[in-house]
N, C-alpha and C positions, 0 to 999 in steps of 0.2 A: 505492500500499500503505500510506501514512501515514496520509492524507486520511481511511483507516477506523478509524484510531488517534484520531486529533483528539474525536473525541464521545464515545464510551465512556471515555476519559481525563477531557475536561473530567466525568461525570456521581461515575467516582470520585472525583476529587479534590474537587468539592461538596459528598457524602457525606463525605469522607477526612477533610473537616475541621467536618462535625458533630460537635459531644459526644454521648455514649452512639450511636450512629448503628449502627446495626444487623451486629453481624460476619459476621453469613452473608453477609448481601446485600453487604458489603466486598465475601468473599472468591469469590464467583459474581462480583463485577464485576473485580476482583484478576485470577482466569482469565482472564475475556473480552480483558483487557491483552496479558494471558502468551499467548494466541494471536496475537494482533494483533502484537506486537513482534516475535511468534517468525518471522509472516511477511513481516515487514518485514527483520529478518535473515536469513529463509532466500533475501533477490532479492538477485540479486547486481547495483552496482553499475555501470554504464557509465558508467567514467572521461570515456570519449570526447561519450557522444552530451551531457552536461550543462557538457561545459568545465571538468572538474575534474583541478587541478597537481597534483603530489606532496601537496601542503601537505591539498588542501579533501581527498582520500584517507580520512591521516590523520586528520583532525581527524572527517568523518564517520563514519570506523571507531571511533575509541576516542570519540564518542558514542554510538550503539546501543552498543556494547559498556557506559559507563558507565548508557545506560537499564536495562538488561540488570539490571542490581544493582542498582539502586533496586526497578527488578521484586517483584524476587528477595528483599529485606530490608523489602516493604513485609507480606510470609507472616505471616515476626514481628513485626511492628506488627502486623499486629489482635491480635492472638492475646494478646498483650501490653497495658500497661492504663493504657501511655503517649502517653496523646492525642495534645496538644505535642508528641510523635514524630514519631506517626501525620499527625499534619496536614503537618506540615514536610517531610518525606520523600514527600507526595505530592504534594505543591507543588513537592518534586522536580524532579516525573514530567513538570511540567511546565515545568519551563524548561528541563530536556533541549530534552525534544521539540522546540520552539521555537526551541530551539537551532541543533540538529538539521534541519529544519525550511528553517532559514533560510540556509541555508548553499546549496541550491538556487536562489538566487537573488540580483535586487539588490534590495530594496526600501526606498530610502535617500530614495524618492521618494513613499516615504508618511509619512514621521516616524515611523520607531516606533525 
């Protein structure tokens, strides 16, 4: 479910970071992102399958909630005129997604 979010997230962030971006297109992309994240939110986490302890479950739950809060705030930012805030918040979507995704594996050998 999370991987389906990645490509549209990249498209949204790329557009949101451009000054003068088409607000109608941003709104449509955000609606798609929101729906894809809703799928993540509605998917039960199998802690046993992924070997998650209580701390990892709490971290995952917290990040999923944080991502929703960021996505929700983007709607108002698109309607507003603060391009810097829009770009910064769009970047936060990417950061939070990455943090959430990284919970699922040991990527230390990749030098990330």
